[in-house]
C-alpha positions in Angstrom: 19.9 3.2 -11.5 19.0 0.7 -14.0 15.2 1.4 -14.2 14.2 3.7 -17.0 11.2 5.0 -14.9 12.6 5.2 -11.4 10.5 5.9 -8.3 10.9 9.4 -7.0 10.0 10.5 -3.5 6.7 12.1 -2.7 6.1 15.2 -0.7 4.6 13.9 2.6 2.0 16.1 4.2 1.9 15.8 8.0 -1.7 15.4 9.1 -3.1 18.2 11.2 -3.3 17.8 15.0 -7.0 18.6 14.9 -9.4 17.4 12.2 -12.8 15.8 11.8 -12.7 12.1 12.2 -12.9 11.0 8.5 -10.3 13.7 7.5 -8.0 12.7 10.4 -8.1 9.0 9.4 -7.7 9.5 5.6 -4.9 12.1 6.1 -3.0 9.7 8.4 -3.4 6.9 5.9 -2.2 9.1 3.0 0.8 10.1 5.1 1.7 6.4 5.5 1.1 5.7 1.9 3.5 8.5 0.9 6.0 7.0 3.4 5.8 3.6 1.6 6.7 5.3 -1.7 9.5 7.3 -0.1 11.0 4.1 1.5 11.5 2.5 -1.9 12.4 5.7 -3.9 15.9 5.5 -5.3 16.1 1.7 -5.3 16.6 -0.2 -8.5 14.2 -3.0 -9.3 17.0 -5.5 -8.6 17.6 -4.0 -5.1 13.8 -3.9 -4.5 13.2 -7.5 -5.5 16.1 -9.1 -3.6 15.3 -10.6 -0.2 18.1 -9.0 1.9 17.3 -10.4 5.4 17.4 -14.2 5.3 15.5 -16.3 6.1 12.7 -13.8 5.4 11.6 -13.6 1.7 10.2 -10.1 2.1 11.4 -7.6 -0.5 10.6 -3.9 -0.7 8.8 -4.3 -4.1 6.9 -7.3 -2.7 5.7 -5.2 0.3 4.4 -2.4 -2.0 2.6 -5.0 -4.2 1.1 -6.6 -1.1 -0.2 -3.2 0.1 -1.8 -2.6 -3.3 -3.5 -5.9 -3.0 -4.7 -5.1 0.6 -6.1 -1.7 -0.6 -8.0 -3.3 -3.4 -9.3 -6.1 -1.3 -10.6 -4.0 1.6 -12.0 -1.0 -0.3 -12.8 -1.9 -3.9 -13.9 -5.5 -3.4 -15.0 -6.2 0.2 -16.4 -2.8 1.1 -17.6 -1.3 -2.2 -18.2 -4.5 -4.2 -17.1 -2.7 -7.3 -17.8 -4.6 -10.5 -15.0 -5.7 -12.9 -12.2 -5.3 -10.3 -9.9 -8.2 -10.6 -8.9 -10.3 -7.6 -5.6 -8.9 -6.5 -4.1 -12.1 -5.1 -3.7 -13.9 -8.4 -3.9 -17.7 -9.0 -1.7 -18.6 -6.0 -2.4 -16.6 -2.9 1.0 -15.8 -1.4 -0.3 -12.6 0.2 0.4 -10.7 -3.0 4.1 -10.4 -2.1 5.3 -12.1 -5.4 5.7 -9.9 -8.4 4.2 -10.9 -11.7 6.4 -11.5 -14.7 7.4 -8.1 -16.2 6.6 -6.1 -13.1 9.2 -3.6 -12.0 9.5 -1.5 -8.9 8.2 1.5 -10.8 5.2 -0.3 -12.2 4.3 -1.7 -8.8 4.5 1.7 -7.2 2.3 3.2 -10.0 -0.3 0.4 -9.5 -0.2 1.0 -5.7 -0.7 4.7 -6.1 -3.6 4.1 -8.5 -5.2 1.7 -6.1 -4.8 4.2 -3.2 -6.5 6.8 -5.4 -9.4 4.4 -6.0 -9.6 3.7 -2.3 -9.8 7.4 -1.5 -12.7 7.7 -4.0 -14.5 4.9 -2.2 -13.9 6.5 1.1 -15.0 9.9 -0.1 -18.2 8.6 -1.5 -19.3 6.8 1.8 -19.8 7.5 5.4 -17.6 5.9 8.0 -20.7 4.2 9.4 -21.6 2.6 6.0 -21.4 -1.2 6.0 -19.6 -3.4 3.5 -21.6 -4.3 0.4 -19.9 -7.6 -0.5 -21.9 -10.6 0.5 -20.7 -12.2 3.8 -18.8 -9.1 5.1 -20.1 -7.2 8.1 -17.7 -4.3 8.8 -18.1 -0.6 8.5 -15.8 1.8 6.5 -14.3 3.1 9.7 -13.0 -0.4 10.5 -11.5 -0.8 7.0 -9.7 2.6 7.2 -8.3 1.8 10.6 -7.2 -1.6 9.4 -5.3 -0.1 6.5 -3.6 2.4 8.8 -2.4 -0.5 10.9 -1.3 -2.6 8.0 0.4 0.2 6.1 2.2 1.4 9.3 3.4 -2.1 10.1 4.8 -2.5 6.6 6.5 1.0 6.7 8.5 -0.5 9.6 9.5 -3.5 7.5 10.5 -1.2 4.6 12.6 0.9 7.0 14.6 -2.1 8.1 14.9 -3.6 4.6 16.1 -0.2 3.2 18.7 0.2 5.9 20.1 -3.3 5.1 20.1 -2.7 1.3 21.9 0.7 1.2 22.1 2.2 4.7 19.3 4.8 4.0 17.3 5.7 7.1 14.4 8.1 7.7 11.5 9.2 5.6 
């Protein structure tokens, strides 16, 4: 490994088979978030920033960065309208898949996990029936959480395939 602060796997917690609606949704989303981190754990920044399935330009680090952007967009900005939260997409909106200069896999994962924690704070402070506070948006929190479950699950599949091409690792 060439990264000084490598990404280590997280302990995934399987959601219970029976739970209240909000708990069930958040616990499933958390499980998928943990899966994202585990899919990139053990990779170097070089491995995680190399597009390994041409002609696709997707990289593992780019997917994690994109998911950070999606978390921020849906929960902190669109739903909660939190002040002083920067636009995650940057000056050129490429879906957030491009790393900024100086970003490493470890720094992207740290930022992703911090954004997930902020998202969970927003979710905990609101009802699933609460409506987005940002001007021009008309969705409830339930919709945002379900959307993030879909988005994160979709990208877990991408990460699974990319990881298998990079070093043959499968599972988790």
